[in-house]
C-alpha atoms as one frame of an Amber mdcrd trajectory, in Angstrom:
protein
  28.706  12.384  -5.894  27.109   9.165  -7.034  25.023   6.317  -5.982  24.469
   3.091  -7.803  22.081   0.130  -7.810  23.082  -2.885  -9.496  20.026  -5.912
  -9.668  20.923  -9.000 -11.345  19.590  -9.568 -14.678  17.318 -12.234 -13.022
  16.178 -10.418 -10.396  15.292  -6.810 -12.708  13.262  -9.107 -14.775  11.591
 -10.774 -12.625  10.134  -7.545 -10.971   9.238  -5.966 -14.647   7.543  -9.374
 -15.183   5.297  -8.686 -12.441   4.935  -5.310 -13.275   3.741  -6.299 -16.334
   1.239  -9.093 -15.103  -0.224  -6.539 -12.853  -1.340  -4.441 -15.469  -5.046
  -4.575 -16.296  -4.926  -6.827 -19.162  -8.253  -6.186 -21.069  -8.097  -6.882
 -24.872 -11.707  -6.636 -26.665 -11.087  -7.474 -29.848 -11.892  -9.487 -32.977
  -9.313 -10.466 -35.380  -9.390 -13.004 -38.751  -7.752 -15.555 -39.347  -5.895
 -16.571 -42.932  -8.376 -18.994 -43.652 -11.725 -16.456 -42.761 -12.454 -17.741
 -39.040 -13.674 -15.163 -36.720 -11.515 -15.349 -33.456 -11.265 -13.159 -30.486
  -8.408 -12.281 -27.886  -9.694 -14.638 -24.872  -6.598 -13.216 -23.103  -3.031
 -12.288 -23.067  -0.517 -14.486 -20.957   2.756 -13.063 -19.329   5.654 -16.051
 -19.883   8.630 -16.744 -17.950  11.307 -15.381 -20.394  12.210 -12.332 -19.625
  15.329 -11.090 -20.555  17.624  -7.855 -21.036  20.028  -6.434 -23.851  21.697
  -3.486 -25.204  19.378  -1.608 -27.784  18.670  -3.398 -30.730  15.927  -2.224
 -33.638  14.210  -3.802 -36.671  16.039  -2.981 -39.904  13.389  -1.893 -42.288
  15.279  -3.075 -45.617  16.140  -6.214 -44.296  13.226  -7.041 -40.980  15.952
  -8.289 -38.497  17.463  -6.583 -35.691  20.542  -4.733 -35.834  22.595  -2.225
 -32.420  21.173   0.435 -32.199  21.300   3.772 -29.520  18.780   5.818 -30.254
  18.645   7.464 -26.276  19.680  10.912 -25.736  21.153  11.718 -22.216  21.661
  15.009 -20.802  24.102  15.695 -18.202  24.803  18.445 -16.154  27.983  19.309
 -14.496  29.228  23.291 -13.521  31.395  23.668 -16.642  29.148  22.291 -19.129
  25.747  20.910 -20.132  25.737  18.323 -22.776  23.867  15.428 -24.199  25.295
  12.509 -25.110  23.147   9.807 -28.250  23.898   5.691 -26.264  21.813   2.860
 -26.439  19.040   2.534 -24.268  18.278  -0.439 -21.753  15.414  -3.246 -23.060
  13.278  -5.552 -21.631  12.444  -8.144 -23.971   9.198  -9.989 -22.421   7.234
 -13.628 -23.736   4.046 -12.823 -24.467   1.096 -15.549 -25.863  -2.392 -13.933
 -26.977  -4.789 -16.641 -26.658  -7.114 -16.824 -29.244 -10.778 -18.294 -29.455
 -13.425 -18.857 -31.749 -15.851 -16.483 -31.824 -18.478 -19.443 -32.588 -17.239
 -21.643 -29.605 -17.632 -18.555 -26.703 -21.311 -18.193 -28.292 -22.025 -21.722
 -28.133 -20.110 -22.313 -25.352 -21.509 -19.467 -23.254 -20.757 -19.175 -19.645
 -18.452 -21.454 -19.460 -14.657 -21.155 -21.001 -13.845 -21.940 -24.518 -11.043
 -23.963 -25.570  -8.037 -21.951 -26.903  -8.478 -22.330 -30.991  -4.381 -20.476
 -31.799  -1.502 -19.650 -29.600   0.356 -16.353 -30.903   4.121 -16.170 -29.442
   5.752 -12.789 -29.741   8.013 -10.930 -28.064   7.419  -6.910 -27.054  10.373
  -5.190 -26.248  10.478  -2.385 -24.399  12.977   0.731 -23.619  13.714   1.305
 -20.191  14.626   5.164 -19.202  15.696   6.483 -16.001  16.214  10.138 -16.020
  16.227  13.464 -13.529  12.188  14.854 -13.778  12.876  18.679 -13.973  13.467
  21.115 -17.427  16.008  22.907 -15.782  19.681  22.298 -16.618  21.478  22.258
 -12.997  18.032  21.718 -11.133  18.026  19.074  -8.653  14.844  16.559  -8.287
  12.850  13.833  -8.119  14.162  10.530 -10.813  11.533   8.983 -13.105  11.687
   5.509 -14.194   9.571   4.773 -17.752   8.982   2.513 -20.168   8.292   2.708
 -24.361   7.393   0.303 -26.472  10.699  -0.186 -29.004   9.161  -3.180 -31.212
   7.304  -6.395 -31.603   9.774  -9.363 -32.374   7.649 -11.478 -33.990  10.094
 -14.408 -34.654   9.530 -16.750 -36.653   5.387 -16.057 -36.531   6.074 -13.249
 -38.914   6.417 -15.150 -41.357   2.958 -16.837 -41.153   0.867 -14.057 -40.747
  -0.955 -11.213 -43.509  -0.111  -8.270 -43.384  -3.514  -7.436 -41.942  -3.053
  -9.548 -38.908   0.634  -8.775 -38.429  -0.693  -5.207 -38.059  -3.322  -6.457
 -36.089  -0.825  -8.099 -33.596   1.497  -5.156 -33.296  -1.624  -2.755 -32.940
  -2.963  -4.817 -29.607   0.388  -5.336 -27.687   1.113  -1.400 -28.608  -1.622
  -1.072 -25.229   0.306  -2.773 -23.074   1.555   0.465 -21.123   4.324   0.601
 -18.580   3.246   3.834 -16.687   5.897   5.941 -15.527   6.637   6.396 -11.957
   8.145   9.184  -9.582  11.467   8.078  -7.584  11.736  11.138  -4.779  14.717
  11.078  -2.616  13.575  12.373   0.384  14.621   9.432   2.507  18.437  10.168
   1.242  17.703  13.916   2.538  16.446  12.857   5.880  19.469  10.147   6.608
  22.213  12.560   5.312  20.357  15.668   7.064  20.646  18.180   4.014  18.475
  18.234   0.490  19.689  15.893  -1.926  17.890  15.951  -5.329  19.422  14.016
  -8.341  21.097  15.904 -11.066  22.232  13.397 -13.653  20.367  10.053 -13.405
  20.807   6.492 -16.036  20.522   3.193 -16.364  22.012   0.739 -18.115  23.611
  -3.066 -18.686  26.891  -5.043 -18.766  27.635  -6.137 -22.624  26.509  -9.328
 -21.396  23.535  -8.227 -20.265  24.036 -10.120 -16.622  22.448  -7.616 -14.612
  21.073  -3.973 -14.396  22.413  -0.721 -13.353  20.962   2.584 -11.580  23.826
   5.500 -11.261  22.233   9.147 -10.823  24.757  12.208  -9.990  24.113  14.813
  -6.853  26.089  17.502  -5.585  28.173  17.502  -8.929  29.748  21.340  -8.097
  31.783  19.517  -5.278  32.582  16.626  -7.362  32.415  15.860 -11.350  29.144
  13.869 -12.817  30.016  10.012 -12.667  27.002   9.382 -15.176  28.557   9.380
 -18.549  29.230   7.899 -22.074  30.782   4.854 -20.511  29.007   3.733 -18.306
  26.575   3.465 -21.048  28.489   2.005 -23.805  31.518  -0.171 -21.970  29.412
  -0.425 -19.158  28.884  -0.763 -15.243  31.750  -2.981 -13.649  29.685  -5.746
 -12.201  30.078  -5.163  -8.320  27.036  -8.223  -7.384  29.887 -10.652  -6.693
  27.143 -13.451  -7.830  24.911 -11.889  -5.566  21.473 -10.427  -6.803  21.698
  -6.765  -5.824  24.867  -4.310  -4.750  24.576  -1.103  -3.552  27.493   2.169
  -4.618  27.836   4.440  -2.412  30.396   7.239  -3.369  33.652   7.769  -1.357
  33.464  11.609  -1.300  30.091  10.966  -0.136  31.097   8.642   3.326  33.558
  11.153   4.135  31.799  14.185   3.375  29.248  13.537   5.637  31.420  11.497
   7.791  33.720  14.540   8.594  30.774  17.564   8.713  28.932  14.779  11.437
  32.277  14.922  13.421  32.764  18.279  13.154  29.530  19.327  14.869  29.937
  16.610  17.359  33.412  17.965  18.662  32.575  21.430  18.071  29.584  20.809
  20.544  32.056  19.802  23.393  32.639  22.319  26.245  35.587  20.399  27.450
  37.346  20.161  23.710  38.361  23.281  21.424  39.219  21.900  17.428  42.145
  23.088  16.259  42.378  21.794  12.667  40.093  19.838  10.463  38.469  17.088
  10.906  39.239  15.142   7.650  38.050  11.924   6.519  39.720   9.449   4.122
  38.615   6.120   2.500  39.805   2.930   2.630  39.014   0.830   0.342  41.243
  -2.341   1.494  39.632  -2.269   4.989  36.654  -1.136   3.881  36.359   1.697
   6.412  36.875   5.788   6.638  39.360   7.415   8.901  39.173  10.333  10.394
  41.462  13.025  11.743  41.899  16.120  13.827  43.982  17.354  15.764  42.002
  19.156  18.794  42.885  20.830  22.727  41.434  18.989  25.378  41.069  21.570
  28.245  42.040  20.788  31.900  43.306  17.410  30.574  46.098  16.709  33.096
  46.352  17.525  37.085  49.778  19.152  37.236  50.674  20.355  40.610  48.675
  23.208  41.502  46.784  23.927  37.683  45.610  21.477  35.351  46.870  21.539
  31.592  45.076  21.735  28.426  46.626  19.523  26.177  47.022  19.860  22.426
  45.801  16.098  20.825  46.312  14.296  17.322  42.999  12.624  17.192  42.692
   9.319  14.768  39.381   7.591  14.118  38.981   4.314  12.071  35.537   2.929
  12.110  35.100  -0.389   9.952  32.921  -2.135   8.448  31.560  -5.611   8.160
  29.187  -8.338   7.843  30.158 -10.983  10.558  26.189 -12.545   9.882  23.206
 -11.979   7.580  21.245  -8.449   7.894  24.000  -7.929  11.001  26.283  -4.304
   9.968  28.914  -4.439  12.596  31.173  -1.002  12.751  34.504  -1.345  14.613
  35.963   1.953  15.622  39.448   2.880  16.592  39.772   5.621  18.603  43.709
   6.731  19.245  45.447   9.945  20.421  48.706  11.392  20.978  50.055  15.179
  22.042  51.188  16.963  19.051  53.622  18.879  21.381  56.549  16.668  23.138
  56.028  18.950  26.580  52.637  17.852  26.996  53.493  14.742  27.120  56.510
  14.818  29.575  53.788  16.083  31.659  50.415  14.155  30.710  50.917  10.148
  28.757  47.918  10.563  26.626  45.359   7.526  26.673  42.225   6.205  25.660
  40.533   6.546  29.317  42.121  10.194  28.960  40.292  10.823  25.504  37.581
   8.994  26.100  35.859  11.712  28.208  36.586  14.281  25.692  35.982  12.302
  22.519  32.857  10.009  23.821  30.689  13.109  23.229  30.741  12.969  19.905
  30.475   8.401  20.326  28.148   8.759  22.971  23.934   9.988  23.055  22.191
   8.910  26.445  25.307   6.083  26.710  25.008   4.251  23.982  27.645   4.359
  21.363  25.886   6.039  18.405  28.698   6.124  16.360  27.470   3.288  13.965
  23.902   5.088  13.195  26.440   7.910  11.673  28.232   5.477   9.758  25.394
   3.357   9.179  23.351   6.024   8.400  25.077   7.474   5.049  25.802   3.812
   4.303  22.774   2.673   4.248  20.611   5.976   3.353  21.664   5.573  -0.277
  20.567   2.046  -0.168  17.156   2.849   0.891  16.431   5.280  -1.601  17.551
   3.380  -4.335  15.515   0.014  -2.892  13.147   2.572  -3.801  13.456   2.492
  -7.532  12.332  -1.275  -7.342   9.463  -1.375  -6.171   8.769   2.109  -8.970
   9.631  -0.543 -11.014   6.634  -2.609  -9.853   4.066  -0.180  -8.247   3.143
   3.090  -9.376   3.460   4.407  -5.785   6.635   5.079  -3.505   6.662   4.420
   0.123   8.399   7.170   2.158   8.781   4.343   5.096  11.888   2.271   3.672
  12.902  -0.139   7.200  16.479   1.562   7.802  16.173   0.259  11.558  19.711
   0.728  13.132  20.367  -0.213  17.224  22.655   0.750  18.966  23.738  -2.714
  20.080  27.367  -1.410  20.693  29.785  -2.471  23.780  33.499  -1.836  24.546
  36.023  -3.858  23.537  39.400  -2.410  24.638  40.906   0.697  25.839  40.847
   2.331  22.480  38.054   0.086  20.547  34.851  -0.334  20.617  32.084  -2.570
  18.487  28.769  -1.406  16.965  26.420  -4.865  15.472  23.552  -3.472  13.992
  20.748  -5.458  12.386  18.664  -4.379   9.335  15.556  -4.348   7.946  15.640
  -3.727   4.340  11.231  -4.297   3.314  11.028  -4.075  -0.405   6.622  -3.445
  -0.199   6.672  -5.393  -3.864   2.955  -6.180  -4.286   0.957  -8.233  -3.554
   4.635 -10.301  -3.115   4.547 -11.265   0.562   7.152  -9.925   2.839  10.006
  -9.176   0.107  13.243  -8.593   1.899  16.761  -7.010   0.589  18.950  -9.224
   2.722  22.575  -7.609   3.793  24.982 -10.606   3.219  28.682  -8.873   2.323
  30.397  -5.425   2.318  33.061  -4.492   0.662  35.332  -1.090  -0.186  36.657
  -0.489  -3.959  38.598   2.565  -5.096  34.694   4.172  -5.362  33.464   3.697
  -2.862  31.450   1.621  -0.232  30.210  -1.361  -1.465  26.811  -3.384   0.528
  25.350  -6.650  -1.330  23.128  -9.745  -1.230  20.212 -10.955  -2.018  16.821
 -11.287  -1.545  14.016 -13.173  -0.187  10.854 -14.274  -0.762   9.858 -12.233
  -4.084   7.324 -14.908  -6.009   5.888 -14.453  -8.885   2.869 -12.336  -9.259
  -0.295 -14.735  -9.325  -2.781 -13.997 -11.972  -5.921 -15.021 -10.292  -8.533
 -16.652 -12.876 -12.170 -16.175 -14.138 -13.795 -18.298 -11.872 -17.517 -19.172
 -12.877 -20.289 -16.947 -14.359 -24.259 -17.307 -12.838 -26.786 -16.325 -15.018
 -30.399 -15.860 -13.821 -33.016 -15.878 -16.951 -35.697 -12.966 -17.788 -38.259
 -13.238 -15.323 -40.793 -11.416 -14.529 -40.774  -9.527 -10.828 -41.409  -6.964
  -8.067 -38.246  -3.875  -8.438 -37.709  -1.224  -6.627 -36.943  -0.499  -3.071
 -37.698   1.845  -0.739 -36.050   5.421  -1.048 -36.661   6.820   2.516 -39.461
   8.691   3.957 -42.015   6.327   3.525 -41.727   6.532   0.099 -40.931   3.371
  -2.713 -39.913   3.273  -6.372 -41.590  -0.678  -6.337 -43.365  -1.882  -9.941
 -42.902  -5.007 -11.805 -40.369  -5.598 -14.304 -38.739  -8.993 -16.304 -34.813
  -8.790 -15.728 -32.193 -11.122 -16.023 -28.979 -11.186 -13.938 -25.210 -12.197
 -14.721 -22.878 -12.611 -11.987 -18.986 -13.152 -12.345 -16.658 -14.458  -9.784
 -13.335 -13.977 -10.121 -10.265 -14.854  -7.950  -8.198 -11.597  -8.172  -6.724
  -9.812  -8.872  -8.719 -11.306 -11.895 -11.509  -8.671 -12.218 -14.139  -8.137
 -14.929 -13.373  -5.285 -17.191 -16.950  -4.047 -19.023 -19.625  -5.887 -20.288
 -22.308  -5.278 -22.958 -25.011  -6.438 -25.621 -24.293  -7.433 -28.848 -26.750
  -8.171 -32.098 -29.550  -5.667 -30.919 -30.679  -3.653 -33.534 -33.890  -2.766
 -32.186 -32.135  -1.772 -29.043 -34.956  -3.884 -26.815 -32.384  -4.411 -23.811
 -31.034  -2.579 -21.424 -27.279  -3.191 -19.469 -26.407  -1.782 -15.916 -23.067
  -2.650 -14.099 -22.392  -3.192 -10.427 -18.633  -2.782 -10.571 -18.157  -3.693
  -6.949 -20.037  -6.653  -7.175 -19.469  -7.915 -10.629 -22.919  -8.019 -11.115
 -24.619  -7.371 -14.189 -28.566  -6.868 -14.307 -30.032  -6.622 -17.994 -33.861
  -5.123 -18.524 -36.404  -6.194 -21.302 -37.851  -3.059 -22.281 -40.635  -4.956
 -25.229 -40.465  -2.346 -27.219 -43.381  -2.723 -30.310 -41.448  -3.561 -32.904
 -39.185  -6.071 -30.510 -42.535  -6.948 -28.842 -44.721  -7.047 -32.096 -41.622
  -9.564 -33.536 -43.056 -13.281 -34.107 -39.929 -14.626 -33.302 -38.127 -12.313
 -31.263 -34.158 -12.178 -30.722 -32.435 -13.706 -28.009 -30.060 -11.430 -25.960
 -26.366 -11.422 -26.138 -23.869 -10.190 -23.670 -20.462  -9.728 -24.599 -18.171
 -10.004 -20.454 -14.426  -9.416 -20.600 -12.579  -9.966 -17.809  -8.359  -9.757
 -18.210  -8.665 -13.279 -17.878 -11.211 -14.410 -20.067 -14.075 -13.756 -21.946
 -17.601 -14.942 -22.280 -20.556 -14.566 -24.284 -24.032 -15.254 -22.752 -26.984
 -16.074 -24.465 -30.411 -15.189 -22.260 -33.486 -16.527 -23.727 -35.887 -13.956
 -25.125 -38.371 -12.670 -22.828 -41.929 -14.174 -22.423 -44.824 -10.856 -22.200
 -46.584 -11.096 -18.827 -49.596 -13.355 -18.550 -52.886 -11.861 -17.040 -52.362
 -14.466 -13.806 -49.080 -13.790 -12.871 -49.664  -9.730 -13.370 -52.091 -10.147
 -10.198 -49.303 -11.852  -8.365 -46.602  -9.411  -8.691 -49.088  -6.582  -8.238
 -50.327  -8.054  -5.087 -46.108  -8.355  -4.240 -45.655  -4.938  -5.323 -48.138
  -2.996  -2.876 -47.293  -5.869  -0.020 -43.533  -4.653  -0.439 -44.672  -0.772
  -0.202 -46.205  -1.947   2.972 -42.931  -2.520   4.648 -41.865   1.064   3.609
 -44.337   2.714   5.718 -42.970   4.199   9.342 -45.370   4.112  12.111 -44.890
   6.833  14.111 -43.484   5.968  17.798 -44.608   7.895  20.930 -42.007   7.366
  23.259 -43.408   7.550  27.261 -40.616   8.454  30.141 -39.484   5.175  29.886
 -39.378   2.285  27.588 -38.184  -1.490  27.725 -37.562  -2.641  24.133 -37.153
  -6.168  23.655 -34.538  -7.910  20.905 -36.222  -9.660  17.801 -34.220 -11.479
  15.542 -34.299 -14.788  16.788 -31.383 -17.070  16.689 -30.246 -19.340  13.572
 -31.623 -22.602  13.579 -28.367 -24.303  13.793 -25.249 -22.074  15.027 -21.661
 -21.904  13.169 -20.117 -19.164  16.034 -20.484 -17.341  18.883 -23.299 -14.208
  18.271 -23.333 -10.733  18.693 -26.097  -8.245  19.424 -25.890  -5.197  17.217
 -28.436  -2.372  18.445 -28.898   0.788  16.523 -31.844   3.334  18.327 -32.520
   6.472  17.150 -34.328   9.332  19.408 -35.867  12.166  17.229 -38.020  15.704
  18.589 -35.673  15.603  21.837 -35.590  18.491  24.084 -32.411  20.751  23.751
 -31.362  20.008  27.287 -32.823  16.751  27.447 -31.197  13.325  27.647 -31.562
   9.371  27.731 -30.185   6.498  29.441 -29.670   3.316  28.630 -30.038   1.115
  30.799 -29.320  -3.038  30.821 -30.981  -5.434  32.756 -27.387  -6.520  33.483
 -25.050  -4.008  33.990 -27.371  -0.794  34.516 -26.550   2.189  32.329 -24.121
   1.850  30.081 -24.899   5.098  27.835 -26.024   8.823  28.515 -27.093  10.259
  25.124 -27.634  14.150  24.550 -29.269  15.227  21.646 -27.482  17.368  18.560
 -28.139  20.822  17.216 -31.545  18.867  15.288 -32.651  17.544  18.466 -31.684
  13.569  17.319 -29.578  10.898  19.630 -28.087   8.373  17.885 -27.301   5.737
  19.789 -25.268   2.292  18.799 -24.756  -0.803  21.529 -22.903  -4.385  20.804
 -23.059  -7.546  22.835 -21.413 -10.330  22.836 -21.908 -13.539  24.028 -22.401
 -13.467  27.692 -23.208 -10.153  27.711 -26.119 -10.485  25.419 -29.504  -8.728
  26.813 -32.803 -10.001  26.242 -33.826  -5.886  26.529 -32.927  -2.336  26.946
 -34.513   0.845  28.503 -34.715   3.671  27.516 -35.574   6.720  30.219 -35.934
  10.300  28.865 -35.057  12.578  31.058 -35.848  16.319  31.572 -38.045  16.168
  28.094 -40.855  18.106  29.450 -44.385  16.926  28.260 -43.233  16.718  24.291
 -43.545  13.603  22.460 -40.667  11.817  20.967 -39.999   9.393  18.139 -38.194
   5.857  18.866 -37.390   4.037  16.030 -34.704   0.626  15.998 -33.015  -1.814
  13.939 -31.373  -4.941  15.423 -29.001  -7.422  13.979 -27.264 -10.786  14.976
 -24.568 -10.989  13.641 -22.966 -14.536  13.884 -19.209 -15.484  14.222 -18.201
 -17.148  11.136 -13.915 -16.510  11.750 -10.808 -16.055  14.221  -7.523 -14.150
  12.141  -4.667 -13.755  13.839  -3.014 -10.321  15.145   0.273  -9.940  16.191
   0.723  -7.259  19.028  -1.391  -3.738  18.460  -4.418  -3.296  16.404  -3.010
  -0.560  14.280  -5.721  -0.461  11.167  -8.337  -2.893   9.941 -10.971  -1.887
   7.243 -13.308  -3.470   4.704 -12.741  -3.326   0.866 -14.354  -4.137  -1.815
 -18.244  -5.230  -2.815 -20.475  -7.784  -1.336 -18.577 -11.091  -3.867 -15.409
  -9.796  -3.561 -15.104  -8.200   0.033 -11.685  -8.190   1.655 -10.575  -7.124
   5.143  -7.334  -5.597   5.485  -5.573  -6.260   9.278  -2.670  -4.377  10.145
  -0.743  -4.883  13.323   2.479  -3.709  14.901   4.814  -5.842  12.711   2.904
  -5.943   9.333  -0.111  -6.154   7.543  -2.516  -8.775   5.837  -5.339  -8.931
   3.122  -8.421 -11.220   3.713 -11.293 -12.771   1.299 -14.074 -13.063   3.750
 -17.041 -12.872   1.512 -19.760 -13.818   3.292 -20.591 -17.029   1.026 -17.095
 -18.012   1.489 -16.665 -21.356   3.517 -14.132 -19.148   5.595 -11.932 -16.367
   4.543  -8.735 -16.909   2.496  -5.551 -14.296   2.791  -4.535 -13.247  -0.550
  -1.718 -10.995   1.186   1.090 -10.489   3.788   3.353  -7.552   4.200   6.114
  -6.692   6.915   5.464  -3.212   7.739   7.714  -0.569  10.060   5.357   0.313
  12.994   3.745   3.690  13.281   5.547   6.449  14.136   5.313   8.197  17.665
   3.484  11.113  15.848   0.544   8.861  14.967  -2.613   7.740  16.656  -4.811
   4.792  16.735  -8.012   5.689  15.957 -11.713   4.054  15.609 -14.640   5.765
  13.832 -16.794   2.378  14.310 -15.816   1.948  10.070 -12.589   1.178  10.423
  -9.297   1.458  12.883  -6.860   3.685  11.390  -3.689   5.493  12.039  -3.707
   9.784  11.746  -1.143  11.922  11.972  -1.362  13.401  16.001  -1.535  16.789
  14.050  -4.370  15.910  12.230  -5.834  15.917  15.490  -4.557  18.776  17.175
  -7.144  20.955  16.142 -10.122  18.889  17.737  -8.635  18.614  20.621  -8.190
  22.041  21.684 -11.501  22.617  21.061 -12.205  20.669  23.837  -8.802  20.293
  26.253  -6.477  22.975  26.994  -3.081  23.146  25.781  -0.721  20.331  27.022
  -3.823  18.171  28.202  -3.859  14.516  26.287  -6.822  11.785  27.141  -5.525
   8.387  27.196  -7.151   7.323  24.156  -8.539   9.334  20.812 -11.417   8.028
  18.421 -13.243   9.818  15.503 -16.450   8.102  15.513 -18.436   8.342  12.789
 -22.333   9.464  14.042 -25.330  10.131  12.218 -25.149  13.197  10.439 -22.678
  14.387  12.057 -19.779  15.937  10.839 -16.723  16.048  13.313 -16.365  14.128
  16.272 -13.922  13.676  19.268 -14.564  11.121  21.140 -12.407  10.199  24.355
 -11.220   7.878  27.047  -9.377   7.483  30.528 -10.002   4.493  32.962 -13.170
   2.138  31.082 -15.604   4.816  30.044 -15.310   7.324  26.937 -17.458  10.588
  26.112 -18.285  11.353  23.053 -18.155  15.069  21.298 -19.359  17.176  18.544
 -16.457  19.048  17.340 -17.915  20.636  14.411 -20.290  23.200  16.764 -18.747
  26.897  17.617 -18.126  25.374  20.735 -17.709  21.461  21.503 -20.818  19.865
  23.127 -20.821  16.369  24.915 -22.959  14.434  23.229 -22.483  10.597  24.445
 -21.353   8.909  27.522 -20.397   5.472  27.694 -19.967   3.342  31.345 -17.642
   0.789  29.735 -15.736  -0.102  25.939 -17.331   1.923  23.308 -19.692   0.100
  20.659 -16.487   2.070  17.889 -13.592   0.760  19.601 -11.751  -2.049  17.443
 -15.179  -2.232  15.446 -14.998  -2.346  11.436 -18.423  -2.410   9.706 -18.500
  -2.996   5.876 -22.089  -4.497   4.394 -23.383  -7.945   6.271 -20.201  -7.840
   7.573 -18.318  -6.779  11.117 -15.156  -6.837  12.786 -14.118  -6.587  15.807
 -10.734  -6.900  17.978 -10.304  -9.135  20.901  -7.106  -7.684  22.402  -7.048
 -10.607  25.148  -7.172 -13.186  23.048  -4.598 -11.772  20.313  -7.189 -12.134
  17.254  -9.979 -10.232  14.864 -12.879 -11.918  15.248 -15.413 -12.022  11.813
 -19.437 -12.305  12.252 -21.837 -12.004   9.586 -25.128 -11.154   9.897 -27.929
 -13.980   9.892 -31.230 -11.857  10.746 -32.609  -8.225  11.334 -35.468  -6.306
  13.075 -37.051  -2.608  12.153 -38.874  -0.649  14.729
């Protein structure tokens, strides 16, 4: 049996071009032109000209291109295992190498340099689709891979010197498309049995108008359909002028249809299967025709006893696409007596036949035949659609949307019709809601052909290198508090360079050049794209009458910069005294004064709001009580709402308490009352952070996931709801969030739960939480809402909510311990923290509010 996915050349090349654009093409290389000019590769631009072709190679004698066949394909059948040598499918991509003068890089510093020369070349890649195993006849996942075949320099080849040509070919050889594996798990799930590829190949037609991927499986039941002709004569065009087409083997459809019908008929207690069912493919309609001889038990009332009846049953299920993404399955059910004597006794009608045959077509009063046929036809489509995004990305989603509804109705005594809307999404990062639209269905002798177009598959944006900000060398107080009253504050001379990029552009590397005395040390914060340069003032450098500057080379995938920092100056005595006073003041900030807590103490809110407000404010309290007795507890009392939290100590006598108050719930103070502590003193410390609302982002339906990603300069907020997923750039320095991507995804499975950790909102499998639940509740008891917040140093937590309140358990001990009881909504519900940013879900308004820290205080 075989499956074949065909893509138009324009669709295939767009996908591969986006795949190449997504590579981090950071080439840190210098060249020398034929006139001696020193050049640097600033960036590589992926052009719009991408084409496919049958394999060509460069003739070493003439330098011209000639047809070739160097791909060895192994083909297995039950009687043979042979190999054929056939042409590769090749992708030819336009690439422009942008060169700048090295002298210009030094002169322009953080500013971009003009392009001095552009070299336009065309690397050519061999594309291979094969079965990822080493044992003949063993099925396995598919592997799609790319390998550079040659570089077509075109007219440029005659203008480059030999060394220059070698340099260009060497740098292009660094463009590597990683291979990817394609699992057939979705097809296994669709057909209800294990499926793996045995033979596989990819080829194009002679005219280069389409690319076809064909796989064989179950070759013990049918001969393999992958052969030499597929590669040399080429696949037959089934696109019908559309962008994609899927050919599902007629044997695949009929065998599985017969198997499913047999299961349904044999499961009916009022029916006996005498022979069949048999299924045949009708390409002209297209339809599956099924026939069976059955015995209807007690079918006809006749005098005293009910009579059984032998019936020849025929079912024709035809497929059509009356509108885009709507699959119509029409079922015509007909029966006639097998015995003329029984025909006299009782006439066979659809009304009589339905109570018996309905067992195979009805599931919970919904006609489910469309799912049978749809699952067979569209399951393979979903599998090979997956090939599209292994072409583009390294990952394969196991959740390809194949949503088939059960929208069926009776059209007459013998006719029933199902109209099932389809969604076939492609998660082609970072495209926006890419979708394969089903537009037509047809039959060919080989099987069923589904075809259509693609919606919203844009060209991948490449971002850009926006700005490089330089702070020169300066004497300053360096270091920080290191905890427990310790610190590493010191006086030093540092410079900094900040690189700002628009994703997916990013900094690849940075290093000091032209530093013979090794005077300068460099540290790189890859998350925030910040470079720190420290002057060491080595003896040879400090004694030099003319110290040299510091030059830092910065390489991104969209440009190169050489930043020159003026030589650092020695520290003057007056400045040294001022810096020492500042260092001592910094050390003082690390001193922690123990606060011995009385049985009841009021703690005031300290941070003042900013002089002007951009949005509503949010109070964030973090309070830690130490040295608590094992049987004690802390009650947190609000002057507005009364007792809002009761906290009990961990095994180490510590209670971590967090509270959030928004808008009118903000409090001027909180009271902390310690019960059952005795005379033992405790420590109480707090951090108060005032957040200011900066933006509100839409959420469609229930929140499924929310988390911050990236560093300070490139902070991103991911929000997933029932309909899809969006990613926003929310760096605090920006005037407002910027939408980076938006993807439509399937809804979460019933086997998953949405949990809150305080750091993020995420989806977790129910099975992963079952162990924690069993430690708190008896089997079969499941709370209304479950969370796994991160609290202090606790390894495992479980929070459950029933009604308005929540209870937090420490489940990392041998026995679960109830640690905190919240009177209302716990702080971690619908909340995510990321650096100085906080996101909170407002389900009533249907938005996520994004806050930025504007003031803080420590106690």
